[in-house]
Structures are given as C-alpha cells and as structure tokens.
C-alpha positions, 0 to 999 in steps of 0.5 A: 885444199878445198877448205883453203880455197873455200876460205879464200873465196869467202874472204875475197867476196867479203872484202869486195862487198865492203870495198864498194860501200862509201864512207859518210862524207864521201862526195860520190858524184863530185864528177857530175856536179859543179863545186860545192857552195859555202858561205863562211859568214852565215854560221848556218848548218844543217844536220842530216840524220840517216835512220833508214835501213840503207845508205843514202846520197843527199843533195841540197839545192837553193831556192832557185833549185841550183846545186849547193852540195851533196854527200854520201851518208851510211845508214844510222849515221849523221853528217853536218853541212856547215857554212850554208848560204842563207836561202830555202833549201830543197833536199833531194836524195837517192834511196836504193834505186830511186830518187826523192825530194822532200815536200817541205822547204827548210829556211836557212837564216843567219846563225841557224842550225837545223836537223833533217831526219830520214826516219823511214824508207823513202818508198813509203808515201808521206813526206817525199815525192819521187823525182827523175834521175835527170832532176837529181843530177841537174847542176 
C-alpha cells in the first residue's frame, strides 16, 4: 500500500509540474496587453532564439515603445514574429523573476528577416538592462 501511495504521489507531482509550464508560442499575458499589431504587407519578420537555461517571455515594442506583441518561449526553442510593422523594435523580456530590455534597437524594414538570440542568462551584465514590472506591462 505504501509503494502504491508513493508512486501515485510522484505521478501527481510530476503532472502538476509539467502542467504549469507553457508551450512556445503561448500568449501568457494576453489579458494584460492590447491586441497584437500586424502588418500584412511588410513581409518583415523576427526570429527569437532562446538559448538560455530557462523559459522566457519576450515582448516587442515599436519605436514609440507601444506594445506590438509578446510570446512565451521555452528554453532551447525558437519563435518567429511575422508580419511586423516597419519600425525600430524595443525587445523586452521576463527572465525568471526579473524584467530586462535590450540595449540595441532592431530596425525593421520592408522584407527584412532578423534574428535575435538570447544566448546567456540575462542577469549577467552586457547587452541588457533591468526594467521594472510596470515598464514591462505598460500597454
């Protein structure tokens, strides 16, 4: 009886842990942001590559820092934002319990395809600076 109970407890714990993890492409915070912005004629895209050891939530904003889109990306996975408006992009992301913004701006022009790699833990100094949760969730 004890082994059956132990096996059941391990199974339920494992299921609950995996059930809480999102899938790449999920719109985790859709209820906190306005609708996504698309431009069907721009033919511009941005490939996001998550090479860090944990899942992240990426948010992109236009040159006026207005919300464009966000997405959940599992570690060692990629996601493509297609139909992007022509603008300069601000890339912000939630990494573990902190929020960050990329120091560089990505210029999106007609027909261009860019790649943005998250290649190390964002808590390290370098390409990112920490922002507040309020800045991240600003519409």
